[in-house]
N, C-alpha and C positions, 0 to 999 in steps of 0.2 A: 504494500500500500504506500502510495506516494504522499509525502508530507507537504502541506501547503505552507508557503512562507507567511510568517506572522508580521503584520504591519505594526511596527512600533512608532509611537508619536515622536516626531522630530522636535528638538528643543526650539523654542521661539527665539528668533534673533532680534537684537535691538535695532530699531529702525532709524538710527542716526541722531536721536535726541540726546542731549548731554545728561550725564549721570543716570543712565539707564531709563530715563523717561521715554515712553514710546510716543513719537510725534508722527502723525500721519502726513506723509509728504505728497499724497496724491493731489494733483492740481485740479481743482474744480472751479466753477464759475465764481463762487464766493471769495475764496482766498487765492488771489492771483499773485501771491508773493512767493519768491524762491527763498528757501531757508536752509541753514546749516550746510551740509555737504553738497547740496544741489547747486550752490552758487558756483558759477564757472569762471569768474574773473580771477586773475592772479593776484591783483591788489584791490583793496577796498578802502573807502574812506569811512572810518567809524565815527558816529555821532551818538550823543546820548548823555544822560545825566551821570551814569555810574561808570563811565569809561573816559580815558584821556582821548579827546578828539584828535584825529590825525589819520595818515595813510599807513596801512599795515598790509603785510602779505596775508593771503587768505588763511594760511596755517596759523599765523599769529592771532588773527581775528577770531578764528574758531577756538583757539586755546583760551583766549580771554573770555569768550562766551561760556565755554565749558567750565572754567574756573569759577565763574559767577553762578553757574547752574541755570543759565538762560540760553535763549536761542539767538542765532545770528540771522537777522531778517534784512533782505535786500529791499530797500524802500524806494530807491531811485536807480533802476538798472541802466538807464540811458546816459547817466552822468559819467564823466571820465575822471578818475575811476568810479565805479558804482558806489552809491552811498548805502551803508548798512547800519543797522541799529541793533544794539544788544538789549533784548527784552524777552519776557515770557511770551511765546507766540499766541497762546490762547487769550492772554490779557490784551495783546496788541489787536487781535481780531475783534475783541469785545469793544475796545476803544474806537476802532474804525466804524463798527456798526452804530455805536452811540452817536458818533459825529454825523454819520449819514442821516440818522433819525432826526437829529437837531436841525440839520439843513432842510430836511423835508418839512419839518414843522414850521420853519421860517418862510418857506415858499408860500406864496399867496394862494389861499384856497378860494375858489369861486363858489359863492353861495347863491342858489337860485330860489327865490321866493315866488310862491304861486298865488295868484289872485283869480278868483272864480266869479264869473258873471252868469246871469240867466239872460236869455235873448231879450227879455223885456224888463231890464233893470231900471228902477226909478231913479230920479235925480239925486235924492238924498243918499241912497245906497251907493250910487256911482261916485259921488263926491267923497264919501267916507272911504271907499276903496282907493280913490285917487290919492288921498292924503297918505294912506299906508304905502302906496307905490312910491310916492315922493320920498318918504323917509327911508324906504328900502334902497332906492337908488343913491341917496345921499350917503348911506353907510357903506356903499360899494357893492351891494348885492345886485345880481341880475333879477329881472322881473319876468315871469312867465304868466301872462294873462290869458285866460281862455273863457270862451262862452260855451257852456254845457247845454246841449240840446236834449231834452227829455221827450221821448215819444214823438208826437206830431210836431213839436216845436222846431224840428229840423226844417220845416217850411219857412221859418223866419231866419234862414241863414244869412240873407242879405242884411237884415237888421243887426245880426251878430257882427258881421264884418264892419258895418258902419260904426257900431259901438266901439270895436277894437281900434279902428282908425282914429276915432275921436279921442280915445284914451291915449294913443301914441302921440297925437297932436298936442294934447294937454300936458304931456310929459316931455315935450320937445327940449326944454331948457335943462332938464335933469338927466335925460338919457337918450340914446339913439336906438333906432329900430334895427335889430339884428336879423329878424325874420318877419316878413310881412304875414298878415293873417292867412292861415293855412288850415284847411279842414282835415282833421284826422279822426275818422270814425264819427263819434258824437260830439267831438270837441273842435272848436275853431281856436287856434293858438296864435299868439303873437309874442315875440321875444324882444325884450329891451335890455340894453346893457348901460351901465352908468357912464356918463361923459367923464373923460379924464380931466382932472383939475389942473 
C-alpha cells in the first residue's frame, strides 16, 4: 500500500514590516503609497518630526524606520530624490482619510428646497410661498417649485405653467431660472438657483 505525503503547514513569513509586524503591501485603490522594501529609489529625502531631515540611502532610511519601529512611506515619488516619511502606516492612512473627510465637509453642499403649488393657488398662499422662496435663495439654496396636478386638474396645465413663470419672474432679482417649466408625470417643475453675490 502506497503512503500519501502529508501536507505540513509552512511557517508564515514576515511581510516586510519592521519588528515582525505584518504590513500588507498589496497596492489597492485606497492606499496608493509605496512603503518599506517596495521603495525602489537608491536615495530618499527623509522628513518628519522624529527623524533628522536630510538625504539618506534607502538602506539607511529603512534602518532608521526599523529602529523606531515604524514604516518608511514614500509620500512624494516624483521629487528628486523621492520624499519619504517615517510613520506608522496605519496611522498615516487614518490621517489621510480624516483630511479627505474634512475637505469634503468644507466643499459647498447644494441644498434644494421644494415649494409645492396647486394649479389654482390663491394670492395669499402664493405670496406666502414666494417669501419662503426668497429666503431660501438668499441663504444659497436652490428652489424647486412645482405644480401638482391631482386627477382632472391636469386640464389646467397651462394655468400651472403661467403660475410657475410668474413665480420665476417675481424671483428674478434673487435667483435665475435653471430649468424652464417642464411637465413630469403629474408635476410641472421649474428650477431656480441663487444669483451669485
